[in-house]
Structures are given as C-alpha cells and as structure tokens.
C-alpha positions as CSV (number, residue, x, y, z in Angstrom):
1,X,0.0,0.0,0.0
2,X,1.2,3.5,-0.8
3,X,2.0,5.9,2.0
4,X,0.5,9.4,1.8
5,X,3.3,11.8,2.6
6,X,1.3,14.9,1.8
7,X,0.0,15.2,5.3
8,X,3.3,15.4,7.2
9,X,4.1,18.6,9.0
10,X,6.8,19.9,6.7
11,X,6.9,23.8,6.5
12,X,8.6,23.5,3.1
13,X,6.0,21.1,1.7
14,X,3.7,23.0,-0.6
15,X,1.5,22.2,-3.5
16,X,1.0,25.8,-4.5
17,X,3.4,28.7,-4.6
18,X,3.3,32.5,-4.6
19,X,3.6,32.7,-8.4
20,X,0.2,31.1,-8.8
21,X,-1.9,33.5,-6.8
22,X,-3.6,35.3,-9.7
23,X,-4.2,32.0,-11.6
24,X,-5.6,30.4,-8.5
25,X,-7.9,33.4,-7.8
26,X,-9.2,33.3,-11.4
27,X,-9.7,29.5,-11.3
28,X,-11.4,29.6,-8.0
29,X,-13.8,32.3,-9.3
30,X,-14.4,30.3,-12.5
31,X,-15.2,27.1,-10.7
32,X,-17.1,28.4,-7.7
33,X,-18.6,31.8,-8.8
34,X,-20.1,33.7,-5.9
35,X,-18.9,31.0,-3.5
36,X,-15.2,31.4,-4.5
37,X,-14.2,32.9,-1.1
38,X,-15.9,30.0,0.7
39,X,-14.1,27.5,-1.4
40,X,-10.7,29.2,-0.7
41,X,-11.5,29.1,3.0
42,X,-12.1,25.3,2.8
43,X,-8.9,24.8,0.9
44,X,-7.1,26.8,3.6
45,X,-8.7,24.8,6.3
46,X,-7.8,21.5,4.6
47,X,-4.2,22.5,4.2
48,X,-4.1,23.6,7.9
49,X,-5.4,20.3,9.0
50,X,-2.9,18.4,6.9
51,X,0.0,20.5,8.3
52,X,0.8,22.1,5.0
53,X,1.6,25.6,6.3
54,X,2.7,27.1,3.0
55,X,-0.5,26.0,1.3
56,X,-2.5,27.2,4.3
57,X,-1.0,30.7,4.0
58,X,-1.4,30.6,0.2
59,X,-5.2,29.7,0.3
60,X,-5.9,32.0,3.3
61,X,-4.4,34.9,1.3
62,X,-6.6,34.0,-1.6
63,X,-9.6,33.8,0.7
64,X,-8.8,37.3,2.1
65,X,-8.6,38.8,-1.3
66,X,-11.7,37.2,-2.6
67,X,-13.6,38.2,0.6
68,X,-12.4,41.8,0.2
69,X,-13.5,41.9,-3.4
70,X,-16.9,40.4,-2.6
71,X,-17.3,42.9,0.3
72,X,-16.4,45.8,-2.0
73,X,-18.9,44.6,-4.6
74,X,-21.6,44.2,-2.1
75,X,-21.0,47.6,-0.7
76,X,-21.2,49.2,-4.1
77,X,-24.6,47.6,-4.8
78,X,-26.0,49.1,-1.6
79,X,-25.7,52.7,-2.8
C-alpha cells in the first residue's frame, strides 16, 4: 500500500506557490462563482489540518482577497 506523505508537518511542503496567486484566484472564481471565497476558505482549512503551512498561507491569502472583493462589490450595490 502507498503511504501518503502529503499530510506530514513539513513547512517546506507546498502544492501551490506564490507565483500562482492570480491564476488560483481566477480558477477559484471560474469554478465556484459567488462561493469562491468560501471554497478558498475550505482549501485553507484542509491545508491547515494536513499540516501544509505554506499551502494554508497561500489559500488563506486568496480567501482574504476574494472576501475583500466580494465585500467591495456588495458595498457598491447598496448605494
């Protein structure tokens, strides 16, 4: 049986990297639409639970940006 090494607590272990932020934001928006920030939050939570610190920081950063964009869009609709 194969051993899954992706859940070890290695701070250098990362599936994503900082170069992919814009691509990941665009892909998350495309796949999840209005729920993109929620999807990013779940990805961040999964990475955190797996001990993938770099991926957690990556997805949390994406979550923050998507949430900020969603909040700005919602605020502009109110006026």
